[in-house]
C-alpha positions, -999 to +999 in steps of 0.1 A: -640+201+294-657+170+307-652+155+342-635+121+342-631+111+379-653+133+401-672+166+399-643+184+415-614+171+393-606+173+356-575+159+338-561+160+303-536+133+292-506+136+269-514+134+233-487+131+206-459+146+226-479+175+242-479+179+280-508+167+301-527+194+319-545+184+351-572+208+365-594+212+395-623+236+400-615+273+402-600+286+434-582+255+446-576+232+417-551+230+388-565+251+360-565+235+325-544+251+298-567+263+269-542+248+243-545+212+256-567+188+236-596+168+250-586+146+280-579+109+277-578+087+308-545+071+316-546+033+314-522+013+337-514-022+325-527-049+348-492-063+356-477-029+363-467-020+399-469+015+412-436+018+431-428+048+452-397+067+441-394+100+460-412+131+474-405+165+458-412+198+476-429+222+452-424+259+448-454+269+470-446+244+498-469+217+486-455+183+476-455+158+448-451+121+455-435+103+425-442+067+416-427+046+388-452+024+369-427+009+345-403+018+318-405+055+311-439+058+328-440+079+360-469+094+380-468+122+405-496+127+431-498+165+440-508+173+476-516+206+493-514+195+530-534+163+534-555+171+503-546+154+470-551+178+442-545+156+412-521+132+395-496+141+368-487+113+343-454+114+323-449+086+298-441+076+262-415+105+259-441+132+269-442+154+300-472+162+322-481+197+332-504+212+358-511+246+374-530+258+404-533+293+420-500+305+403-482+272+409-468+254+378-457+218+380-441+196+353-434+159+355-409+146+330-412+111+315-379+102+334-396+110+368-381+144+375-404+171+388-399+209+385-421+237+397-423+274+398-446+303+407-461+329+385-436+357+380-406+335+387-384+323+358-392+288+346-364+264+358-342+252+330-331+216+327-297+211+343-271+204+317-253+171+319-219+175+335-191+174+309-162+152+317-132+171+329-104+170+304-075+148+314-045+169+323-018+167+297+011+145+308+039+164+323+068+168+300+099+156+317+124+185+318+158+171+309+186+187+328+219+196+313+250+178+324+286+185+315+322+173+320+355+189+313+385+170+298+421+180+291+429+170+255+463+157+242+469+191+225+467+209+259+433+225+252+401+219+271+369+203+259+336+207+278+313+179+268+277+189+273+246+166+272+213+186+274+177+190+262+190+201+228+214+172+223+251+168+228+278+193+220+315+200+227+328+234+236+365+238+228+386+264+246+422+272+255+437+263+289+431+300+299+394+297+291+393+315+257+365+299+236+376+285+202+346+267+189+314+247+196+304+216+177+272+195+177+257+168+155+245+194+130+280+209+127+300+179+139+336+188+132+361+217+134+398+220+125+424+242+142+461+244+140+465+208+127+441+193+152+406+181+144+377+178+169+346+158+159+314+144+172+307+109+159+273+091+161+282+054+169+248+037+170+230+052+200+262+066+214+279+098+206+317+100+208+340+130+209+371+124+188+403+143+188+427+138+159+463+150+157+468+159+121+503+172+126+515+141+145+505+117+118+469+110+126+468+097+162+434+100+176+415+098+210+378+091+215+359+100+246+323+093+258+302+121+273+311+110+308+346+121+300+361+086+298+388+078+272+372+048+253+394+045+223+429+055+212+444+050+178+481+056+171+498+055+137+525+029+133+558+047+126+569+018+105+548+029+076+523+055+066+486+047+065+490+018+090+471+028+121+473+008+153+442+008+175+443+007+213+408+005+228+398+014+263+363+005+276+347+003+241+350-011+206+375+001+180+367+030+157+384+044+126+404+074+135+416+090+103+407+126+094+400+119+057+365+126+044+356+150+072+342+184+066+365+208+085+358+244+097+388+266+103+394+282+137+412+315+141+436+321+169+462+300+186+459+276+216 
């Protein structure tokens, strides 16, 4: 291989994506790789400025001073003590490679320098850190609330508002469970009385209807407040009279409802 700069220094430039191999005479210089093509001198454009970037300590204790020439063109001067061994050139997407007395040095075209000694594993490029996944938004756990009311028939209704929706649990005054209704099974009939959940816009009402007494009804919200009351005018059948409390009027007849029979007495 021909000498390009002095009798003690040889260099081989990157050709078509292969790595440049820089070599010095045997014993103290970078030894040329037998697979590298004939060297080609590196030409620095006249306007380019050789700007110092960093100094990298190599695997055998020597150093490489890295300079940026422009764009993706970097150069690294390799020193053993005060003696400059050679210059590695990385540019145009190709790396530059050199070795000397068991030391291997690679300059990437982005200016990074890696080195290793014979017998040691070749350092692998560090993978780019993956962005940490954003934690899933915490799902708000809705707590269950309930209120107990005494109904006109003497029974007890527990109105429950929870994560699975609203429901009403009907029981006797002594606590014996009679039935549970929700919006999927919204009504139940027992001993002439009807208990029903009614969806009124965004609000759900609990309605109690006295079938034996002519159809009087009472409607409660899930805070346990009586919001509507409808009484049947004794002057004539089918003429209900509505008394509202804290809310708008609502029809209170039992016609058209799907009833489920309850066993047992209140």
